[in-house]
N, CA, C and O atoms as CSV, one atom per row, in Angstrom:
chain,resi,resn,atom,element,x,y,z
A,1,MET,N,N,0.727,-0.879,0.091
A,1,MET,CA,C,0.214,0.052,-0.304
A,1,MET,C,C,0.877,1.082,0.109
A,1,MET,O,O,1.631,1.058,1.082
A,2,LEU,N,N,0.592,2.319,-0.777
A,2,LEU,CA,C,0.960,3.222,-0.882
A,2,LEU,C,C,0.723,4.294,0.168
A,2,LEU,O,O,-0.376,4.655,0.590
A,3,PRO,N,N,2.020,4.789,0.554
A,3,PRO,CA,C,1.833,6.018,1.808
A,3,PRO,C,C,1.173,7.250,1.296
A,3,PRO,O,O,1.598,7.743,0.251
A,4,SER,N,N,-0.007,7.896,2.045
A,4,SER,CA,C,-0.249,8.942,1.590
A,4,SER,C,C,0.724,10.569,1.673
A,4,SER,O,O,1.454,10.841,2.627
A,5,LEU,N,N,0.547,11.348,0.649
A,5,LEU,CA,C,1.415,12.383,0.516
A,5,LEU,C,C,0.936,13.532,0.974
A,5,LEU,O,O,-0.136,13.820,0.441
A,6,GLY,N,N,1.360,14.390,1.848
A,6,GLY,CA,C,0.828,15.282,2.386
A,6,GLY,C,C,1.381,16.621,2.061
A,6,GLY,O,O,2.142,16.665,1.094
A,7,GLY,N,N,1.122,17.752,2.722
A,7,GLY,CA,C,1.310,18.972,1.971
A,7,GLY,C,C,3.171,19.044,1.940
A,7,GLY,O,O,3.767,19.386,0.918
A,8,GLN,N,N,3.675,18.775,2.843
A,8,GLN,CA,C,5.380,18.535,2.811
A,8,GLN,C,C,5.993,17.999,1.806
A,8,GLN,O,O,6.868,18.517,1.113
A,9,GLU,N,N,5.486,16.837,1.711
A,9,GLU,CA,C,6.135,16.123,0.505
A,9,GLU,C,C,6.013,16.431,-0.693
A,9,GLU,O,O,7.022,16.438,-1.399
A,10,LEU,N,N,4.511,16.828,-1.334
A,10,LEU,CA,C,4.260,17.414,-2.347
A,10,LEU,C,C,4.704,18.559,-2.583
A,10,LEU,O,O,5.014,18.853,-3.738
A,11,PHE,N,N,4.840,19.494,-1.515
A,11,PHE,CA,C,6.103,20.851,-1.691
A,11,PHE,C,C,7.516,20.488,-2.130
A,11,PHE,O,O,8.173,21.101,-2.972
A,12,ILE,N,N,7.803,19.669,-1.613
A,12,ILE,CA,C,9.205,19.294,-1.873
A,12,ILE,C,C,9.420,18.767,-2.976
A,12,ILE,O,O,10.557,18.911,-3.424
A,13,ILE,N,N,8.438,17.998,-3.775
A,13,ILE,CA,C,8.047,17.180,-4.871
A,13,ILE,C,C,8.376,18.353,-6.087
A,13,ILE,O,O,9.062,18.221,-7.101
A,14,LEU,N,N,7.622,19.548,-5.589
A,14,LEU,CA,C,7.480,20.691,-6.419
A,14,LEU,C,C,8.741,21.269,-6.949
A,14,LEU,O,O,9.156,21.351,-8.105
A,15,PHE,N,N,9.319,21.704,-5.656
A,15,PHE,CA,C,10.504,22.446,-5.547
A,15,PHE,C,C,11.590,21.585,-6.257
A,15,PHE,O,O,12.370,22.206,-6.979
A,16,LEU,N,N,11.725,20.405,-6.160
A,16,LEU,CA,C,12.878,19.386,-6.800
A,16,LEU,C,C,12.417,19.802,-8.155
A,16,LEU,O,O,13.289,20.436,-8.751
A,17,ALA,N,N,11.122,19.609,-8.934
A,17,ALA,CA,C,11.006,19.689,-10.209
A,17,ALA,C,C,10.979,20.658,-10.637
A,17,ALA,O,O,10.989,20.715,-11.866
A,18,LEU,N,N,10.934,21.895,-9.871
A,18,LEU,CA,C,11.642,23.721,-10.478
A,18,LEU,C,C,12.818,23.462,-10.538
A,18,LEU,O,O,13.245,23.807,-11.640
A,19,LEU,N,N,13.660,22.981,-9.852
A,19,LEU,CA,C,14.841,22.977,-9.959
A,19,LEU,C,C,15.576,22.092,-11.014
A,19,LEU,O,O,16.638,22.398,-11.557
A,20,LEU,N,N,14.771,20.807,-11.252
A,20,LEU,CA,C,15.618,20.110,-12.301
A,20,LEU,C,C,15.210,20.732,-13.541
A,20,LEU,O,O,15.989,20.780,-14.492
A,21,PHE,N,N,13.883,21.277,-13.603
A,21,PHE,CA,C,13.402,21.820,-15.152
A,21,PHE,C,C,13.291,23.100,-15.348
A,21,PHE,O,O,13.046,23.420,-16.511
A,22,GLY,N,N,13.416,24.140,-14.394
A,22,GLY,CA,C,13.345,25.470,-14.643
A,22,GLY,C,C,11.625,25.852,-14.668
A,22,GLY,O,O,10.643,25.198,-15.020
A,23,ALA,N,N,11.733,26.712,-14.324
A,23,ALA,CA,C,10.402,27.899,-14.113
A,23,ALA,C,C,9.620,27.873,-15.784
A,23,ALA,O,O,8.406,27.762,-15.952
A,24,LYS,N,N,10.688,28.008,-16.940
A,24,LYS,CA,C,9.946,28.239,-18.246
A,24,LYS,C,C,9.489,26.914,-18.523
A,24,LYS,O,O,8.453,26.743,-19.166
A,25,ARG,N,N,10.224,25.892,-18.060
A,25,ARG,CA,C,10.085,24.320,-18.841
A,25,ARG,C,C,9.184,23.993,-18.240
A,25,ARG,O,O,8.196,23.699,-18.913
A,26,LEU,N,N,9.086,23.898,-16.976
A,26,LEU,CA,C,7.737,23.363,-15.979
A,26,LEU,C,C,6.577,23.022,-16.816
A,26,LEU,O,O,6.323,21.851,-17.098
A,27,PRO,N,N,5.885,23.990,-17.210
A,27,PRO,CA,C,4.515,23.904,-17.901
A,27,PRO,C,C,4.609,22.732,-19.247
A,27,PRO,O,O,3.641,22.014,-19.498
A,28,GLU,N,N,5.510,22.681,-19.808
A,28,GLU,CA,C,5.851,21.893,-20.940
A,28,GLU,C,C,5.824,20.333,-20.190
A,28,GLU,O,O,5.114,19.382,-20.514
A,29,VAL,N,N,6.578,20.384,-19.367
A,29,VAL,CA,C,6.644,19.060,-18.831
A,29,VAL,C,C,5.223,18.566,-18.440
A,29,VAL,O,O,4.739,17.487,-18.783
A,30,GLY,N,N,4.561,19.621,-17.585
A,30,GLY,CA,C,3.005,19.256,-16.902
A,30,GLY,C,C,2.143,18.743,-18.134
A,30,GLY,O,O,1.360,17.801,-18.014
A,31,ALA,N,N,2.364,19.509,-19.471
A,31,ALA,CA,C,1.501,19.167,-20.168
A,31,ALA,C,C,1.666,18.157,-21.091
A,31,ALA,O,O,0.680,17.592,-21.564
A,32,GLY,N,N,3.045,17.793,-21.478
A,32,GLY,CA,C,3.638,16.333,-21.758
A,32,GLY,C,C,2.899,15.186,-21.251
A,32,GLY,O,O,2.276,14.311,-21.853
A,33,LEU,N,N,3.183,15.457,-19.534
A,33,LEU,CA,C,2.960,14.492,-18.807
A,33,LEU,C,C,1.111,14.355,-18.952
A,33,LEU,O,O,0.686,13.224,-19.189
A,34,GLY,N,N,0.488,15.051,-18.863
A,34,GLY,CA,C,-0.765,14.994,-19.059
A,34,GLY,C,C,-1.349,14.235,-20.399
A,34,GLY,O,O,-2.285,13.435,-20.407
A,35,LYS,N,N,-0.568,14.682,-21.543
A,35,LYS,CA,C,-1.198,14.146,-22.606
A,35,LYS,C,C,-0.703,12.747,-22.744
A,35,LYS,O,O,-1.362,11.910,-23.360
A,36,GLY,N,N,0.481,12.463,-22.167
A,36,GLY,CA,C,0.672,10.755,-21.882
A,36,GLY,C,C,-0.421,10.134,-21.058
A,36,GLY,O,O,-1.181,9.237,-21.423
A,37,ILE,N,N,-0.396,10.657,-20.056
A,37,ILE,CA,C,-1.725,9.999,-19.282
A,37,ILE,C,C,-2.744,9.671,-19.990
A,37,ILE,O,O,-3.028,8.485,-20.158
A,38,LYS,N,N,-3.561,10.805,-20.595
A,38,LYS,CA,C,-4.630,10.569,-21.586
A,38,LYS,C,C,-4.560,9.810,-22.544
A,38,LYS,O,O,-5.472,9.030,-22.819
A,39,SER,N,N,-3.139,9.934,-23.422
A,39,SER,CA,C,-3.179,8.279,-24.256
A,39,SER,C,C,-3.238,7.239,-24.092
A,39,SER,O,O,-3.573,6.399,-24.928
A,40,PHE,N,N,-2.923,7.053,-22.966
A,40,PHE,CA,C,-2.691,5.714,-21.925
A,40,PHE,C,C,-4.071,5.076,-21.673
A,40,PHE,O,O,-4.410,3.900,-21.801
A,41,LYS,N,N,-4.872,6.288,-21.233
A,41,LYS,CA,C,-6.215,5.768,-20.698
A,41,LYS,C,C,-6.831,5.801,-21.880
A,41,LYS,O,O,-7.891,5.223,-21.640
A,42,GLU,N,N,-6.843,6.140,-23.113
A,42,GLU,CA,C,-7.483,5.929,-24.094
A,42,GLU,C,C,-7.290,4.734,-24.780
A,42,GLU,O,O,-8.167,4.090,-25.357
A,43,ALA,N,N,-5.629,4.353,-24.659
A,43,ALA,CA,C,-5.651,2.810,-24.897
A,43,ALA,C,C,-6.017,1.785,-24.182
A,43,ALA,O,O,-6.452,0.745,-24.676
A,44,LEU,N,N,-5.850,2.023,-22.784
A,44,LEU,CA,C,-6.718,1.018,-22.028
A,44,LEU,C,C,-8.386,0.879,-22.356
A,44,LEU,O,O,-9.103,-0.054,-21.995
A,45,ARG,N,N,-8.786,2.043,-23.123
A,45,ARG,CA,C,-10.012,1.941,-23.330
A,45,ARG,C,C,-10.395,1.344,-24.545
A,45,ARG,O,O,-11.449,0.714,-24.624
A,46,SER,N,N,-9.707,1.471,-25.407
A,46,SER,CA,C,-9.749,0.742,-26.464
A,46,SER,C,C,-9.330,-0.703,-26.469
A,46,SER,O,O,-9.719,-1.594,-27.224
A,47,ALA,N,N,-8.626,-0.754,-25.668
A,47,ALA,CA,C,-8.230,-2.538,-25.561
A,47,ALA,C,C,-9.650,-2.914,-24.854
A,47,ALA,O,O,-10.092,-4.016,-25.177
A,48,ASP,N,N,-10.337,-2.241,-24.042
A,48,ASP,CA,C,-11.454,-3.091,-23.272
A,48,ASP,C,C,-12.386,-3.011,-24.324
A,48,ASP,O,O,-13.349,-3.742,-24.091
A,49,VAL,N,N,-12.474,-2.388,-25.424
A,49,VAL,CA,C,-13.465,-2.085,-25.992
A,49,VAL,C,C,-13.271,-3.396,-27.246
A,49,VAL,O,O,-14.144,-3.890,-27.959
A,50,LYS,N,N,-11.869,-3.694,-27.183
A,50,LYS,CA,C,-11.748,-4.625,-28.429
A,50,LYS,C,C,-12.221,-6.367,-27.820
A,50,LYS,O,O,-12.735,-7.264,-28.488
A,51,GLU,N,N,-11.837,-6.388,-26.390
A,51,GLU,CA,C,-12.206,-7.310,-25.910
A,51,GLU,C,C,-13.450,-7.660,-25.735
A,51,GLU,O,O,-13.756,-8.834,-25.529
A,52,ASP,N,N,-14.372,-6.637,-25.799
A,52,ASP,CA,C,-15.829,-6.336,-25.584
A,52,ASP,C,C,-16.550,-7.152,-26.945
A,52,ASP,O,O,-17.441,-8.001,-26.973
A,53,LEU,N,N,-15.860,-6.588,-27.901
A,53,LEU,CA,C,-16.212,-7.039,-29.297
A,53,LEU,C,C,-15.896,-8.082,-29.397
A,53,LEU,O,O,-16.949,-8.622,-29.736
A,54,GLU,N,N,-14.797,-9.214,-29.326
A,54,GLU,CA,C,-14.612,-10.193,-29.362
A,54,GLU,C,C,-15.372,-11.260,-28.595
A,54,GLU,O,O,-15.747,-12.337,-29.059
A,55,LYS,N,N,-15.552,-10.806,-27.335
A,55,LYS,CA,C,-16.408,-11.756,-26.743
A,55,LYS,C,C,-17.803,-11.564,-27.559
A,55,LYS,O,O,-18.016,-12.635,-28.127
A,56,LEU,N,N,-18.764,-10.700,-27.827
A,56,LEU,CA,C,-19.795,-10.533,-28.751
A,56,LEU,C,C,-19.689,-11.528,-29.859
A,56,LEU,O,O,-20.529,-12.394,-30.106
A,57,GLU,N,N,-18.734,-11.349,-30.409
A,57,GLU,CA,C,-18.249,-11.995,-31.610
A,57,GLU,C,C,-18.455,-13.691,-31.493
A,57,GLU,O,O,-19.146,-14.481,-32.137
A,58,ASN,N,N,-17.430,-13.867,-30.256
A,58,ASN,CA,C,-17.485,-15.104,-29.721
A,58,ASN,C,C,-19.075,-15.836,-29.297
A,58,ASN,O,O,-19.304,-16.985,-29.674
A,59,GLN,N,N,-19.991,-15.146,-28.586
A,59,GLN,CA,C,-21.143,-15.496,-28.392
A,59,GLN,C,C,-22.100,-15.501,-29.638
A,59,GLN,O,O,-23.067,-16.263,-29.625
A,60,LYS,N,N,-21.861,-14.655,-30.748
A,60,LYS,CA,C,-22.581,-14.844,-31.832
A,60,LYS,C,C,-22.357,-16.252,-32.390
A,60,LYS,O,O,-23.273,-17.054,-32.571
A,61,GLU,N,N,-21.173,-16.471,-32.628
A,61,GLU,CA,C,-20.893,-17.891,-33.168
A,61,GLU,C,C,-21.045,-19.003,-32.550
A,61,GLU,O,O,-21.173,-20.071,-33.149
A,62,GLU,N,N,-21.049,-18.873,-31.112
A,62,GLU,CA,C,-21.471,-20.080,-30.352
A,62,GLU,C,C,-22.894,-20.587,-30.278
A,62,GLU,O,O,-23.328,-21.730,-30.136
A,63,LYS,N,N,-23.621,-19.179,-30.441
A,63,LYS,CA,C,-25.176,-19.149,-30.487
A,63,LYS,C,C,-25.572,-19.756,-32.082
A,63,LYS,O,O,-26.592,-20.440,-32.177
A,64,SER,N,N,-24.919,-19.543,-33.050
A,64,SER,CA,C,-25.073,-20.021,-34.575
A,64,SER,C,C,-24.787,-21.180,-34.374
A,64,SER,O,O,-25.789,-21.890,-34.452
A,65,LYS,N,N,-23.689,-21.836,-34.100
A,65,LYS,CA,C,-23.541,-23.135,-34.106
A,65,LYS,C,C,-24.544,-24.090,-33.097
A,65,LYS,O,O,-24.673,-25.308,-33.224
A,66,THR,N,N,-25.069,-23.437,-32.299
A,66,THR,CA,C,-26.126,-24.315,-31.445
A,66,THR,C,C,-27.228,-24.178,-32.389
A,66,THR,O,O,-27.699,-25.294,-32.608
A,67,GLN,N,N,-27.731,-23.411,-32.930
A,67,GLN,CA,C,-28.782,-23.508,-33.792
A,67,GLN,C,C,-28.428,-24.301,-34.883
A,67,GLN,O,O,-29.239,-25.210,-35.058
A,68,GLU,N,N,-27.683,-24.283,-35.525
A,68,GLU,CA,C,-27.413,-25.245,-36.700
A,68,GLU,C,C,-27.234,-26.721,-36.062
A,68,GLU,O,O,-27.369,-27.707,-36.786
A,69,THR,N,N,-26.962,-26.832,-34.844
A,69,THR,CA,C,-27.038,-28.540,-34.218
A,69,THR,C,C,-28.484,-28.937,-34.239
A,69,THR,O,O,-28.978,-29.968,-34.694
A,70,SER,N,N,-29.125,-27.813,-33.597
A,70,SER,CA,C,-30.652,-28.290,-33.016
A,70,SER,C,C,-31.428,-28.327,-34.745
A,70,SER,O,O,-32.292,-29.168,-34.996
A,71,ASN,N,N,-31.062,-27.522,-35.580
A,71,ASN,CA,C,-31.877,-27.632,-36.745
A,71,ASN,C,C,-31.549,-29.308,-37.555
A,71,ASN,O,O,-32.433,-29.963,-38.108
A,72,LYS,N,N,-30.251,-29.689,-37.453
A,72,LYS,CA,C,-29.727,-30.863,-37.974
A,72,LYS,C,C,-30.735,-32.145,-37.196
A,72,LYS,O,O,-30.943,-33.209,-37.779
A,73,VAL,N,N,-31.142,-31.927,-36.195
A,73,VAL,CA,C,-31.897,-33.193,-35.276
A,73,VAL,C,C,-33.014,-32.783,-35.558
A,73,VAL,O,O,-34.011,-33.364,-35.129
């Protein structure tokens, strides 16, 4: 389990980021990070959609096989 971050910890992290990247570069880094997270979430959603579509296709195939079997009898 991850420990929660308090105000002091967040301040230290932001201060270190400011020292590493500088004041002018920090907004660019934040925007890039946000875009990366957004594209990651979209990729996860599209993977879920693909899985759901595959499940539906498999269900349709099983249903059609069952109907074919019942029609032969």
